[in-house]
C-alpha positions, 0 to 999 in steps of 0.5 A: 301594911302600916306605914312603919312596916313599909318603911322597915321592909324598905330599909328606911334608915332616916333618909328624909328624901325616902320618907318624903317619897313614901309619904307622897305615895301614901297620900296619893293612895289615900286620895284615890281611895277616898274618890273611889268611895265617893263615886262608887267605882275604881278607875275605869271600872264600870258598874251600876253603883257609879254616881260620878266620874273622874275628870283629871287632876288639880295640882296643889302644894302641901307643906309638911315636916319632910318637905313640900309635896306636889299633890295631884288632887282628883277632880270630878265631873259633878261636884268637888272632892277635897282630901280629908287630910288637908283639913280645909276648915282647921285654919278658920276654926283656929282663927275663930278660937283665937278671936274668942280667946283674945276677947275673953282676955281683954274683958270685952266678951259678951255673955254669948262669948263667955258661954262659948269659952266655957263650952270649949273648956278654956278657963284660965287661958294664958296670954302667951298661948293666945299670942302664940296662936295669933302669931301663927295665924297672922303670918299665914293670913298676911302672906295670903293677903299680900300674895302676887296675883297672876294671870288675867281676871276678866270679871271682878266682884266687889262688896263690903260688910260691916263688922263691929270693932272695939277701938279707942274705947268705943265700938265702931262699925267698920268697912270690910271690903272683899274682892273676888274674880274669875281668871281667864281659865274660868276659875274663881279666886279671892283677890283681896280684902281689907278693913277701914273706918268707912266705905268711902271713895278714898278707901276703895281707891286705895284698895283697888290700887293695891290689887293692881300693884299686886298684879290684877290686870285684864279686868273687863267687867267690875260688878258692884253696888251703886256706891258712888265712891266705888264707881269713881275708883273703878273708873280711875284704877280699872281703866277700860273696864265696864261697870255692872250695877247690881240689879237687886239694888237697882230694882229697889231704887226704882220701886221706892218711887212707886206706890206699894199697890203698883210695885208688883205690876211695875216689877213684872214689867221691868223684868221683861227687859232682862228676859230679852235675848240680846243687849240690843233687844233689852235696850229697846224694851227698856225704852219702851217700858220707860215710855209706857210707864212715864205718865204714872211713875215719872221719877221711877222711869227717870231712874230706869233710863239713867241706869240703862247702860249700868244694868245692861252692861253684862249683856255684852258678854257671853250669854253663858255668863249672864246669870252670874255676872248681872249681880254681886250674888257670887260674892254675897254668898261668901259674905253670908258665910263671913257674917255667920262666923263673925256673929259668933264673936259679936264685937271684935276686940281690935282690927287685927282680930278681924283680919285674922278671922276673915283672912282665915275664912277666905283662905279656906274658901280659896282652898275649896275653889282650887279643887272645885270645877271651873266657874265658867268653861274654857270655851266660854272664857275664850270668847272674851279673852281671845277677842271672839266677843268684844264687850265694848262693841255695843257701847255706841248703842247704849249711848244713843 
């Protein structure tokens, strides 16, 4: 039965509340049908074709012309489900389109962008149309960028990428900083992003202060590269948080002081440090490795010893989390997606266009994380949130 027929049979006479309720029923029926098709079974149905199982619901508001609906989006035990009607990629695609249009109008587009404009059939685009699209997207992005942060975020990852932006008649490489976190429930969230002239300490300091002003709290571990300005900003703003240095960059620094012929051997020996079952064992192994190799590679071993507390900080946290918190890899994957979309533009016409496109990408990522399974289980998060495992307990050992 079509929706129109359903409304007629139900005596719909223009009442908005009735239409809202009818839409609510229709949308939830559609989601159940999509989930059934995805897992190969109805609710409580047992059959040999089933590939997955339902695992409760996640709530999300959906703003429509008849009002805001509270959607109960089904969750799955393996993988994730996102309703097709929400079109998670639509906003980012519009943002990308607006950037291309704006570049085209300002006459700063490259040959690649020109070809894309023609393939999209956008010859003779009016400035008023571009302005309308940009205004619509900017309001959504700014609201997301400045929204309050609720709850505690024990883990925070910080990193930067460097898009090219035209400003003052010159093309500049600017710093786009992004922060993501895991809240006490084990769910991931995009915490914030911003664009500045350079990735210096003052910019990081201002960025972290804005996050705290919006409600960021409960940070126990901050994971980032060994950027001195960022590290000082973390110490100053995220008081009480431990800093974890990204392991990949640490290894590069150590191996830069080792001849190429010996790098493979040294790398293999250093990796035995991270294979230890506890932080205490890792500290002992690190000191043994430094003593063993100091005679041949003194400068490399100096770097190793100086980084002891920084690269082993993650081992004071639940073992179930080690794989994700010893580096910035969770954020690196997001940054690769940002770079992939940005490469289509090449050179952004202004700062606003960067914020618009990156903001839209991060909003769609947040949408997908909202309906995905938890990054860490509630049980493992309880070990640090409820004090069952206190990260600072091993600080004394690291300082001996």
